[in-house]
N, C-alpha and C positions, 0 to 999 in steps of 0.2 A: 504494500500500500504506500502511495506517495505521501510525503510530508506536505503540509499546507501552511503557507504564510499568508496572513491577512495584512493587506496594505491599502493605502489611499493614494490616488494619483490624480493629477490635474492636467487638463488640456488647456494650453496657453497659446495664444496666437499673437503674431507681430502685425504691424500695420499692413504688410504685404499679404496677410492671410496665411502665412506659414505657421506650422505647428512646432512648438518647442519640443525637442528631444534632448536627453542628457545621457552621458556615459559616465558611470561611476569609476573611480580609480581602480585599476587592476582588473577591469572587465573589458569586453569587446563589443557589447551590445548597447544600442541606444534605446531609451525608454522614456516614459513620462517622468517629470519630477514627481517625487512622492516617497512614501515609505511607511513603516510600521507605526501604528498608533502607540503612544505611551500610555501607561496605566491611567485609567480614568478619562482618557481622551475619546471623543466621538470621531467617526470617520472624517467628518468635515473639518473638525478642529485639527486633526492630524494632517489633512491635506493642506490647510492654510499654513500651519507651522513649517511643514517640510518645504513648501514653496518659498518661504522666507529664508530658511536655512540653506537650501541648495542653490537657489538662483537669485536671491535678493529681491523677490517680489513680495511686498507686504499687502495682504488683502484681508478684509473682514471675512471670517468664515461664512457669515450670513449672506454674502454676495455670491458665493460659489453655487453653481447650479448643478444638481445631480444629473448624471447621464445614465448611470446604471451600475450593476454589479456583475462582473464577469470572472470566470475561472479560466486560467491559462497556464501553460507550462512556464515555470520560472526561467527567465533568460540566462541567469548566471549560476544556477544551482541545480545539480543533477537530482533526478527523482523527486522533484518538488513542484507543486502547483502554487500559484498565487491566487488568492481571492481578492480581487481589486474592486474597491468602490471608487468610481471615477467621476470627477466633477469637471465642469467647464468654468473657466475664469472669464467673465464677460469683459468685453473691451479688447484693447490691444496693449501689449507690454514689451518692455525691454528686459533682458535677463543677462546675468553674468555668473559664471560658475564659482561656487564656493563650497565649503564643507568637503564632502567626499566626491564632489563632481569634478571630473578631470576635463570634460569638454562638453560644450553645448552645440547643437546643430539645429537650425531651423529647416523644417521639412516642407517642401513644396508639394501639396497634396495632389496637384495636377500632373506631377512628374512621376516617372517610374520609381517605385519604392526601392531604397537600398537594401542589400541583403543582410545588413547588420542591425535590423530592427527586432525588438523583443516580440515574442508571440502575442502578448496582449495587444500590441499595436496592430500587427498584421492580421490577426485572427478576429479581432473584435472592434477596436476603436476606429481604425481607418475605414472599414466597411460601414460602421455606424455613422461616421461623419459624412461619408459619400452618399448615404441613403437618405439622410434627413436634413432638415434645416439646422445647420450647425451653430451659427452665431447670430 
């Protein structure tokens, strides 16, 4: 049986409509900013905190819009699933890597997807963004 990690993640867009992806130090896959809730934190509180810690975006948790909850293969851990509660940050943003983030990359949703995206993005989030009114 696979191990499961519960995380919160956030879709963030720049003025050009590109989606923010991040690569954590020591890993090769790009994913959403986000991470595990701390004790007593709700999913949306964790999402807002992680956004600030990882890419310097400060947002009131009440402004984050829920997109859904998905289960996907963990990008950087074998035999592990993530259960991700994903939010959308309204508006457009600028970001800079901090904490454990080694690199950020803005993803053009109209272009071909790079091969180094996390399964949560390719299997769930990018299809959901393509299918519905995103922002």
